[in-house]
N, C-alpha and C positions, 0 to 999 in steps of 0.2 A: 803054319800057315794057316790053317783053317782056324787055331786057336787064337791068333791075333784077329782074324774076321770077326770071330763071335766075340771077344773081348771089345772090340770096335762097336758092334750094333747094340752089345749091352750098354754100354757107356753112353750112346745117343739114347737108348730108350730110359734110362735112368735119369739123363738130364731132361727128357721130355716129361718125365713122372714129376720130377722134383720142380720144374715149372710150372706144370699144372696145378701142383700142390699150391704153389704161392698164390696161383689164380684164384683158387678155392679159398684159401685163407684169407685173402682181400675182400672177397665177397661176402666171408661170414663176418668180418670185420665189420663191413659195411653194413649188414643186415642189424648186427647189434646196435652198432651206431642209430641207425634208423629207430630201432625199437626205444632207445634210449631218449632220442630227441622228442618222438613223438610221446613220449610219457611226460616229458617236461612241458610241451605244451598243453597237454591236456590238463596239468597241475594248475594252469594257471586259469584262472577265471575268465571270461571271455570279457568283462569289462575292464579288464586290466590290461589288455593288449597294446595300450598307449602308454602304461606305466614307463618311465626312464626315471633313474635315479637323479640326474640333472641334464641340463641342457645340452652337456658335451657329449653325451653318450647316445647310442641309439635307443629306439622303445623296444619292448619286448618283441613285439613282431616284427620291427625291423631287423632285430638280431636274426631271427630264425630266415627271414626272407634274404638276408646277405648270406648267410649261413647255405642256404638253398642255392644261390646263384654262384657262390664259389664252388659249392658241390658239383654243379653241372659243369662250369668252366674246368677246373682241375680234374675231375674224372674224364672229361672227354679229351683234353690234353694227354691223358695217359691210355684211354681205351681206342683213341682215333674215332668214336663215337660221332654223329653230328648232334650237337647239343640242343636240347627243348629250349623253349621261351627265348630263342634268339631275337636279338634286336629290342628284347624289352629289359627293362631295369625294375626288377622285382622290389626291391627295397622303395624304390620312389614312386611306385603305383599305388596311391591311397586306398584304392579298393580292393587291394591285398591286405590291408592291415587288419583283419577281422580275424577271430579264431578260427572259423570255417575255411578260409582263404588261406591262412597260414598252414593249416593242417594239411589241406589240399596239395599245396605247392610243395611243401616238404614233403611231403609223400611221394608226389610224382618226381621230384628230384632225386630221393633214394633210390626208387625203383628204376629210374633212367641210369643210373650209377651201376647199381647193382646189376642190371640186365646186361649191360656195356661190358661189364668186369667177365660175366660169366662168357660171353660171348667173345671175349679177344682172343686173338691168337696168342697161347703161353710164349709161343717162342719169340717175340716180339717185346717181352719184357723189359729187355736190357737194351732196346733201341733209344736212341737219345732224339729229344722232341724238342725242338727250341720254338719258345715262346717270349717274344722281346728279347732281352738281355739273359733270359734262364734258357740253359741248355741242361735236360734233366731227363733221365730213363723214363718209359712209360710206367714203370714200376715206382719209380719217385714222385710222378705225379698222384698216383692214386694216394700214395703215402702223405702228400701234401694238402690232398682232398681231406684225408682223415684227420689230418693234424688241425687244420684250418676250422672243422667240425668242433673239435674237441676245444679250442680255444672259444668259440663263441659260447657253445652249450656252456662251457665253464662261468661265463661271465652271467648267464640268465640264471645259474644259481642263486647268485645274489638277489636279482630279483626276484626270484621266488621268494628267498628268506626275508626281503624286506616287505614283502606282503604277507608274513606270518605263515608262509607254507614252507613246510618241508620238503625239501627235493627229493624225488624218487632215489632209492637205493642205485647205486654206481653197480651196474653189471662187468665184471670183469672177464666173464666167459660167458 
């Protein structure tokens, strides 16, 4: 009987450890994504933040403001944290379309996501959160935040190249 109780408690601690490991890994991935995004923003000259390849796509500034808004919303769905910039449409606020403001807002959005991930209860990773028609685990919402960032950051690679700028080197780890 003692052996069964010991095995039971060991399995609980192993599960808790593996869940905390996932939280730590998600925070690390978000920190790496932050560094890469900021390096892309830094690479673009301040006078090119209004650049857009054509009228059907976002400007460079709008891409990163959209990225920040998505990061805040998607990660808060996952962590349960109260979103920053509530009630604001970052992309639509013209005053935010400068290099300085884009750097500030993107930094704040990543800092919010990273802090929220680090503070979340790891045992809730598999809890389902419904937003509109989507039912996704908390872990899944955080993955979607990272996926959304990768999508828009990838688009800005072309913006940099069209301005004769070699994008910063991708950092896998």
